[in-house]
C-alpha positions in Angstrom: 57.3 84.1 -62.5 54.5 82.8 -64.4 51.3 82.5 -63.0 48.1 80.3 -63.6 44.7 80.8 -62.2 41.9 78.4 -62.3 38.6 79.8 -62.8 36.2 82.2 -64.0 34.3 84.4 -61.4 34.5 87.7 -59.2 36.5 85.8 -57.0 39.3 84.9 -59.8 39.0 88.4 -60.9 39.8 89.6 -57.4 42.6 87.1 -57.3 43.8 87.9 -60.7 43.8 91.6 -59.9 45.9 91.0 -56.4 48.6 88.8 -58.6 49.0 91.7 -60.9 49.9 94.1 -58.1 53.1 91.6 -57.1 56.3 92.7 -58.5 57.0 88.8 -58.9 54.2 88.3 -61.5 55.8 88.6 -64.8 53.1 86.7 -67.0 49.6 85.9 -65.9 47.1 83.1 -67.6 43.6 82.3 -66.2 41.7 79.2 -67.4 39.3 79.7 -68.4 38.9 83.5 -67.3 36.3 86.2 -68.3 36.0 89.6 -69.6 37.3 91.4 -67.1 40.0 89.2 -65.8 41.7 89.3 -69.7 42.6 92.7 -68.2 45.4 91.2 -66.4 45.8 87.7 -67.6 45.9 86.0 -70.6 42.7 83.9 -70.8 42.7 80.3 -72.4 39.9 78.1 -73.3 40.4 75.2 -70.8 37.6 74.1 -68.3 38.8 74.0 -64.7 37.4 70.6 -64.5 40.0 69.7 -67.5 42.8 68.5 -65.5 44.9 66.9 -68.2 45.0 69.8 -70.2 45.1 72.3 -67.3 48.4 70.2 -66.6 49.6 70.0 -69.8 49.3 73.9 -70.3 51.2 74.4 -67.1 53.9 72.2 -68.1 54.2 73.8 -71.9 54.2 77.2 -70.4 56.4 76.4 -67.6 54.1 77.7 -65.2 56.1 78.4 -61.7 52.6 78.6 -59.5 49.0 77.3 -60.2 46.4 79.2 -58.1 42.9 77.0 -58.0 40.2 79.3 -57.2 37.0 77.1 -57.5 35.6 74.6 -55.2 34.8 71.9 -58.0 38.6 71.5 -59.4 39.5 71.4 -55.8 37.1 68.7 -54.6 37.8 67.0 -57.8 41.4 66.4 -57.0 43.4 69.3 -59.4 45.9 69.8 -56.9 46.8 66.2 -56.6 47.0 65.9 -60.6 49.2 69.0 -60.4 51.5 67.4 -57.6 51.8 64.1 -59.1 54.1 66.1 -62.0 55.9 67.9 -59.7 54.0 71.5 -60.4 53.7 74.0 -57.8 50.0 74.8 -56.9 48.3 76.5 -54.1 45.1 74.6 -52.4 44.3 71.8 -50.4 44.7 68.1 -51.9 41.6 66.4 -52.7 41.5 64.4 -49.0 41.5 67.9 -47.3 39.0 69.8 -49.8 36.5 67.1 -48.4 36.3 69.5 -45.6 33.8 71.4 -48.4 33.1 68.9 -50.4 31.1 66.6 -47.8 28.9 68.6 -45.1 28.6 65.1 -43.3 32.3 64.9 -43.1 33.2 68.3 -41.8 30.1 67.7 -39.2 31.6 64.8 -38.0 35.0 66.1 -37.8 33.8 68.9 -35.4 32.0 66.5 -33.6 35.0 64.3 -33.1 37.4 67.1 -32.3 35.2 69.2 -30.2 35.2 72.4 -32.2 31.8 74.1 -31.5 29.0 74.1 -34.2 24.8 73.2 -34.2 23.9 69.9 -33.3 22.9 67.6 -36.3 22.0 64.2 -37.9 23.2 62.6 -41.2 20.7 61.2 -43.4 21.5 58.4 -46.3 17.9 58.0 -47.5 14.8 60.0 -47.6 12.6 58.2 -45.4 14.8 58.0 -42.4 14.8 61.5 -42.9 11.4 62.4 -43.2 10.9 60.1 -39.8 13.6 62.2 -38.2 11.5 65.5 -39.1 8.7 64.2 -37.8 9.9 64.4 -34.0 12.4 67.5 -34.6 12.2 71.4 -33.3 11.4 73.5 -35.7 12.8 75.7 -37.6 15.5 73.7 -38.6 18.1 73.5 -41.3 18.7 70.9 -44.4 21.9 70.8 -46.0 23.0 68.9 -49.3 26.0 67.2 -48.4 28.3 68.0 -51.5 28.7 71.1 -53.7 25.6 72.9 -54.9 27.0 76.6 -55.6 26.1 77.8 -52.4 22.5 77.2 -52.8 21.8 73.6 -51.3 21.1 75.0 -48.0 17.2 75.2 -46.7 15.9 76.9 -43.5 12.6 75.9 -43.1 10.2 77.1 -40.5 7.7 74.3 -40.0 7.4 70.5 -40.6 5.8 71.0 -44.0 8.7 73.2 -45.1 11.0 70.7 -44.1 9.2 67.4 -45.6 9.2 69.5 -49.0 12.7 70.6 -48.4 13.9 66.9 -47.9 12.0 65.9 -51.1 13.7 68.6 -53.2 17.2 67.6 -51.9 16.8 63.7 -51.5 13.9 62.8 -53.6 13.8 65.2 -56.9 17.8 65.6 -56.7 17.5 69.5 -57.4 21.0 69.6 -56.5 22.5 66.4 -58.0 24.5 64.0 -56.6 25.0 66.8 -53.7 21.7 65.1 -52.3 22.9 61.6 -52.0 23.5 62.2 -48.5 21.9 65.1 -46.5 22.7 67.0 -43.1 19.9 68.0 -41.0 20.8 70.7 -38.4 19.4 72.7 -35.5 18.5 76.3 -36.4 21.1 78.6 -34.8 20.4 82.8 -34.3 22.8 85.2 -33.9 25.3 87.2 -36.5 26.9 85.5 -39.4 30.2 86.3 -40.1 33.0 85.1 -42.6 36.9 84.6 -42.3 39.1 83.2 -44.8 42.4 82.4 -43.4 45.9 81.1 -45.2 47.1 77.5 -44.2 50.4 75.7 -44.5 49.1 72.3 -43.3 50.1 73.3 -39.6 49.8 77.1 -39.1 47.1 79.2 -39.7 47.0 83.1 -40.7 43.7 84.5 -40.4 42.7 87.6 -42.5 40.1 90.3 -42.0 36.5 89.5 -41.4 33.5 89.6 -44.0 30.1 89.3 -44.1 28.1 87.8 -47.0 24.2 88.3 -47.9 23.2 85.1 -49.5 19.4 85.5 -50.4 18.3 86.9 -53.2 16.3 90.0 -52.2 15.9 92.6 -49.9 15.5 91.8 -46.3 17.0 88.7 -46.7 14.2 87.3 -48.3 13.7 85.0 -51.5 16.1 81.9 -52.5 19.6 81.2 -51.5 22.4 82.5 -54.3 26.0 82.2 -54.7 26.3 85.7 -52.6 24.7 89.1 -53.5 27.2 91.4 -51.8 29.4 91.8 -48.5 31.2 93.6 -46.5 34.4 94.0 -44.5 35.2 94.1 -41.6 32.1 92.7 -39.8 31.8 95.0 -36.5 30.3 91.9 -35.1 33.5 90.1 -35.1 35.0 91.7 -32.0 38.6 90.8 -30.1 36.9 88.6 -28.0 35.2 86.7 -30.5 38.6 86.6 -32.8 40.5 84.9 -29.9 38.0 82.6 -28.9 37.8 81.5 -32.7 41.5 81.2 -33.1 41.9 79.3 -30.1 39.0 77.0 -30.2 38.1 76.7 -34.0 40.7 77.8 -36.5 43.9 75.9 -34.9 41.7 73.0 -33.8 40.3 72.6 -37.3 43.9 72.6 -39.0 45.4 70.0 -36.1 42.1 67.9 -36.3 42.6 67.4 -40.3 46.5 66.8 -39.6 45.2 64.4 -37.4 43.2 62.7 -39.7 46.2 62.5 -42.2 44.7 65.3 -44.5 46.7 68.0 -43.7 45.0 71.2 -45.2 47.2 73.6 -47.3 45.1 76.5 -49.2 42.6 78.9 -47.8 40.2 77.7 -45.4 36.8 79.6 -45.2 35.2 79.3 -41.8 31.5 80.6 -42.0 30.8 81.5 -38.2 27.3 82.1 -36.1 27.7 84.2 -33.2 25.2 83.2 -31.1 24.3 84.0 -27.5 26.4 80.4 -26.5 29.5 81.7 -28.3 30.6 81.4 -31.9 29.8 78.2 -33.5 30.6 76.8 -37.0 28.2 77.1 -40.0 30.3 75.8 -42.8 33.5 75.5 -43.9 35.0 76.1 -47.8 38.3 75.0 -48.9 38.9 78.2 -51.1 38.4 82.2 -51.3 34.9 83.0 -50.7 32.8 84.8 -53.5 32.5 87.6 -52.9 34.1 87.7 -50.0 37.4 87.6 -51.9 36.3 90.9 -53.6 36.2 92.8 -50.1 39.2 91.2 -48.6 41.5 91.4 -50.9 41.6 94.9 -51.7 42.4 95.6 -48.1 45.5 93.1 -47.9 48.7 95.0 -47.8 50.6 91.9 -48.6 52.0 90.5 -51.6 49.9 88.0 -52.3 52.3 85.8 -54.0 54.4 85.8 -51.1 51.9 84.6 -48.7 50.8 81.6 -51.1 54.3 80.5 -51.6 54.8 80.4 -48.1 51.9 78.1 -47.9 52.9 75.8 -50.4 56.5 75.7 -48.8 55.4 75.3 -45.2 56.8 78.5 -43.9 53.6 80.1 -43.2 54.6 81.1 -39.8 56.8 83.7 -41.3 54.6 85.6 -42.7 52.6 88.7 -40.8 49.6 89.1 -42.6 48.4 93.0 -42.7 45.3 95.1 -43.6 44.3 98.3 -44.4 42.9 100.3 -41.5 39.6 100.9 -43.4 36.3 98.9 -45.0 35.2 97.8 -48.0 31.5 96.8 -49.5 30.8 94.8 -52.5 27.2 95.1 -54.3 26.6 92.2 -57.0 24.8 93.5 -59.9 23.0 90.7 -61.1 20.8 89.5 -64.0 17.0 90.3 -63.1 15.4 86.5 -62.4 18.8 85.0 -60.7 19.1 82.2 -59.2 16.3 80.7 -61.3 16.4 81.8 -64.7 17.7 85.0 -66.6 18.4 86.4 -70.1 22.2 87.0 -70.9 23.9 88.6 -73.6 23.2 92.5 -73.1 26.0 95.0 -73.6 27.3 96.6 -70.5 28.3 100.4 -70.4 30.1 102.6 -68.0 33.3 99.9 -67.2 35.7 102.3 -68.0 34.6 104.9 -65.0 36.4 102.6 -62.5 39.6 103.1 -64.2 39.6 106.8 -63.2 38.8 106.2 -59.6 41.1 105.1 -56.7 39.5 102.5 -54.2 36.6 101.3 -56.7 36.7 98.1 -58.2 34.4 96.2 -60.7 35.2 92.7 -60.8 33.5 90.6 -63.4 31.5 87.5 -62.5 29.7 86.6 -65.5 30.9 88.6 -68.3 32.5 87.6 -71.8 33.4 89.4 -75.3 30.7 88.9 -77.7 31.4 88.6 -81.7 31.8 92.4 -82.0 34.3 92.8 -79.2 31.6 94.0 -76.6 31.6 93.0 -73.1 28.3 91.5 -72.4 26.5 89.6 -69.4 27.1 86.0 -69.1 25.8 84.9 -65.9 23.6 85.3 -63.1 26.1 87.4 -61.1 27.5 89.9 -63.5 29.8 92.2 -61.8 30.8 93.0 -57.8 30.9 96.7 -57.3 33.5 97.1 -54.6 34.4 100.5 -53.0 36.5 101.1 -50.1 35.8 104.1 -47.5 37.3 105.4 -43.9 34.8 103.1 -42.5 31.6 100.5 -43.4 29.1 103.3 -43.5 31.5 105.5 -46.3 32.5 102.3 -48.1 28.7 101.5 -48.3 27.9 104.8 -49.8 30.7 104.8 -52.0 29.6 101.1 -53.3 26.1 102.0 -54.1 26.7 105.3 -55.8 29.4 103.5 -58.1 26.6 100.8 -59.2 25.2 103.8 -61.0 28.1 104.2 -63.2 27.1 100.7 -64.7 24.1 100.1 -67.2 22.9 96.9 -68.6 19.6 95.9 -69.6 18.1 93.6 -66.6 20.4 94.8 -64.1 19.5 93.7 -60.7 20.9 94.1 -57.3 20.1 94.2 -53.5 19.5 97.6 -51.5 20.6 96.6 -48.5 23.9 95.1 -48.3 25.7 96.0 -45.4 22.4 97.3 -43.6 23.6 95.7 -40.6 26.3 98.2 -40.3 23.8 100.7 -39.1 22.3 98.4 -36.7 26.0 97.8 -35.0 
């Protein structure tokens, strides 16, 4: 088979790695890709939002399956564009990807179909939002309605912070048109867990659990980022929690989307908060998490192409998902200053070490080749250093040891990824 992957980050590198393991993959392309993905795929200089060029490329190269990694093209309708040309593509259509593209839509869906989540209100102008905040209970959560690279969520401790947050989202439009609408949500406390699931419109098959770390600095301080690291599985995702979520969250969500005339095929990412009142949904995404994919896919035993084709063909019920009985931890190596401002273009040393080590992975997020053929930094999040271990503590120890193999100027990372493991 000829496979095309759309995207350029660590998630897409993890997908490319998994696809390359499949006996079915004869040739892999990635648009636009990065320096790490180039090890497995032929990278082509087409942007993820250039739908016409991507469709034309898929037709020209007779691509058998296209895998959409990123949220923007999914929400923009890339799957519809491919299907209109009779091309096989993995991911939700535009009318289903709205579950990530609009937080207001997803909250209204949960309310209508009684899926447990935090109390909330939707707002379409800053003035009404500010008036609501005057009487709201603090702390409180403000969410830009649209896509904001994982950074459009503000946790506000008091009224002053909440008013400033509303101004940031709806006044200054820091997140662009994503802030045209805003969700104000009650603040929930508990343990966060991420669960990814393959879906074919009617059947849901959940992967192993994971937990992301969004804040930029140790101790969950600083600004929200796209994710500074993650671990899998989560010790807080017990068998009891899993059974509850499958009965009251995952399957009801897919059933609700089908009932709304928006059948969901692809990856449903459910962000959960395990509260004192039971699990509740924090958010939905319509694709693999980044960096969650970097710890979940290395533990998956199945051929990823088999599973994705089953989703496209509506026969996911015939697939038995299997994962290794171990653990994985991913530590993101970032450019110092991320997510605000940072320098790039620095050569990266030590990458070859990973080729010699079983159970260790270096997933490229923001890298490229410079004009001398060197791999250099090219983003805020540069690499995802992932390691497996017999259990979470061993995986964490291995991952942090592996971060020392990599050297580049202005390298930055959190030092407490998976620290919750020690408290479990």
